[in-house]
ZAMARGU-4260 file (C-alpha; in steps of 0.2 Angstrom, whole numbers, plus 5000, padded with zeros to 4 digits):
<rodrens>
0) 5131/5052/5062 | 5126/5061/5046 | 5128/5051/5030 | 5134/5068/5022 | 5144/5083/5028
5) 5145/5101/5022 | 5159/5113/5027 | 5160/5131/5022 | 5176/5139/5016 | 5181/5157/5013
10) 5193/5158/4999 | 5210/5165/5006 | 5222/5176/4997 | 5235/5162/4998 | 5223/5150/4990
15) 5221/5160/4974 | 5230/5159/4957 | 5236/5175/4948 | 5218/5178/4942 | 5212/5180/4960
20) 5202/5164/4959 | 5203/5149/4969 | 5218/5138/4962 | 5215/5120/4957 | 5226/5114/4971
25) 5217/5125/4983 | 5200/5117/4978 | 5208/5100/4980 | 5213/5104/4997 | 5195/5109/5001
30) 5190/5092/4995 | 5203/5083/5006 | 5198/5093/5022 | 5179/5089/5021 | 5183/5071/5017
35) 5194/5069/5032 | 5182/5078/5043 | 5167/5067/5038 | 5178/5051/5040 | 5181/5057/5058
40) 5163/5060/5061 | 5159/5042/5054 | 5173/5034/5065 | 5183/5029/5050 | 5196/5042/5050
45) 5215/5040/5047 | 5217/5040/5066 | 5204/5027/5068 | 5212/5015/5055 | 5230/5018/5062
50) 5225/5009/5078 | 5225/4993/5067 | 5241/4999/5057 | 5230/5004/5042 | 5227/5020/5033
55) 5217/5028/5019 | 5225/5031/5002 | 5218/5040/4987 | 5218/5030/4971 | 5209/5041/4959
60) 5201/5058/4958 | 5189/5065/4945 | 5184/5083/4945 | 5173/5094/4934 | 5173/5113/4936
65) 5159/5124/4931 | 5168/5140/4938 | 5180/5145/4952 | 5176/5157/4966 | 5186/5173/4969
70) 5196/5179/4984 | 5185/5181/4999 | 5170/5172/4991 | 5161/5159/5002 | 5159/5141/4996
75) 5150/5126/5003 | 5158/5109/5000 | 5147/5093/5003 | 5154/5076/5003 | 5146/5058/5005
80) 5152/5040/5003 | 5143/5035/4987 | 5148/5017/4983 | 5158/5002/4989 | 5165/4991/4976
85) 5177/4977/4981 | 5193/4984/4989 | 5187/5002/4985 | 5176/5016/4992 | 5170/5030/4982
90) 5167/5047/4990 | 5158/5061/4980 | 5159/5080/4982 | 5148/5095/4977 | 5155/5112/4978
95) 5143/5127/4978 | 5141/5145/4981 | 5126/5156/4982 | 5123/5156/4964 | 5124/5137/4961
100) 5136/5123/4957 | 5155/5127/4956 | 5162/5110/4954 | 5158/5091/4956 | 5170/5077/4960
105) 5171/5059/4964 | 5186/5050/4972 | 5191/5032/4974 | 5200/5027/4990 | 5207/5011/4997
110) 5215/5005/5013 | 5233/4999/5015 | 5243/4990/5028 | 5255/5003/5035 | 5268/4989/5039
115) 5267/4980/5022 | 5262/4995/5012 | 5249/4984/5003 | 5231/4986/4999 | 5219/4976/5011
120) 5201/4972/5013 | 5190/4987/5018 | 5187/4986/5037 | 5170/4980/5043 | 5166/4998/5050
125) 5168/5005/5033 | 5158/4991/5025 | 5144/4994/5037 | 5142/5012/5032 | 5124/5018/5026
130) 5126/5025/5009 | 5115/5040/5006 | 5101/5039/4994 | 5106/5053/4983 | 5111/5056/4965
135) 5130/5054/4961 | 5140/5070/4959 | 5149/5061/4945 | 5149/5044/4938 | 5167/5036/4941
140) 5177/5030/4926 | 5186/5014/4930 | 5198/5013/4915 | 5215/5019/4920 | 5223/5033/4910
145) 5236/5027/4897 | 5254/5030/4899 | 5261/5046/4892 | 5271/5041/4876 | 5278/5058/4872
150) 5280/5075/4880 | 5283/5093/4876 | 5291/5099/4892 | 5298/5093/4909 | 5301/5099/4926
155) 5310/5092/4941 | 5308/5094/4960 | 5315/5087/4976 | 5303/5082/4989 | 5303/5093/5004
160) 5297/5090/5022 | 5282/5101/5018 | 5276/5089/5005 | 5274/5075/5017 | 5258/5071/5026
165) 5252/5061/5041 | 5254/5045/5031 | 5273/5049/5030 | 5272/5050/5011 | 5269/5064/4998
170) 5252/5072/5000 | 5241/5068/4984 | 5238/5087/4981 | 5257/5089/4978 | 5257/5078/4963
175) 5245/5089/4955 | 5255/5105/4960 | 5271/5097/4952 | 5261/5093/4936 | 5254/5110/4934
180) 5272/5118/4936 | 5277/5111/4919 | 5266/5123/4911 | 5271/5142/4909 | 5261/5156/4917
185) 5255/5162/4900 | 5245/5145/4898 | 5235/5149/4914 | 5232/5167/4909 | 5223/5161/4893
190) 5214/5146/4899 | 5204/5138/4914 | 5203/5120/4919 | 5186/5112/4916 | 5190/5093/4920
195) 5203/5083/4928 | 5207/5065/4930 | 5221/5058/4941 | 5227/5040/4944 | 5238/5039/4959
200) 5250/5024/4955 | 5264/5024/4968 | 5269/5032/4984 | 5283/5045/4984 | 5294/5049/5000
205) 5305/5062/5007 | 5321/5066/4999 | 5317/5058/4982 | 5318/5067/4966 | 5303/5069/4955
210) 5301/5072/4936 | 5285/5078/4929 | 5282/5078/4910 | 5267/5086/4900 | 5260/5085/4883
215) 5249/5099/4876 | 5236/5093/4863 | 5227/5108/4856 | 5209/5105/4850 | 5196/5116/4841
220) 5188/5123/4856 | 5198/5116/4870 | 5215/5110/4875 | 5220/5093/4883 | 5235/5092/4893
225) 5242/5075/4899 | 5254/5073/4913 | 5266/5060/4920 | 5274/5061/4938 | 5288/5049/4941
230) 5299/5046/4956 | 5317/5046/4950 | 5324/5035/4964 | 5313/5020/4962 | 5309/5024/4943
235) 5291/5021/4946 | 5277/5031/4939 | 5268/5039/4953 | 5253/5048/4944 | 5245/5050/4927
240) 5234/5065/4924 | 5223/5070/4910 | 5216/5088/4911 | 5204/5098/4900 | 5205/5117/4898
245) 5195/5130/4888 | 5199/5148/4884 | 5197/5160/4898 | 5184/5174/4898 | 5177/5187/4910
250) 5163/5177/4916 | 5174/5163/4922
</rodrens>
């Protein structure tokens, strides 16, 4: 069993944004795919955990983007478990093409009991993992994002069957898609994302209504956008997101 895994992806047309580059949700789907494939190789996949009524849940994602590939470009995504801390497991990612690094990410995962829907101790098979001796892709930030006090815009969605994953709740990439939908298309025409932090706070389920709010904070050379994703049925905040953007140019 390799302590890291690299998968190759060719950017498909349906994974691109209007600029013809890989979308941010598309990139996050690549991270999700390589993570789940490596977990299966290590014998700690969702299928392995479900035998004991357990499953993996993503708690936090941090992403830094240097540049995004174009339609038909080939990228390599490498992942490895990087750190064990208490009830959490960190997994890092490095995204590259022939010219170098495209993006770096780190993620924090925990295990929940499928019956009680509560966090449980990391299973022995996971604690026994040999962590590779390599530099971290990113150093994780443990401080949770603060609540969004005020917003400039809002959008609403109803959760569909296509939003639900194998854990019978909303897939984490959907939270990000809904947040970005609060921004108009002109915003994306003028800027590109450089950094992203997401705190996943609560599960969302089929049939619920979701409200997303955003606040745009222009700065001298960049723009920060804060998001909140909330399930309207339970009233619980499901995710907080902080994103950084800079003016788009031809080289990016």
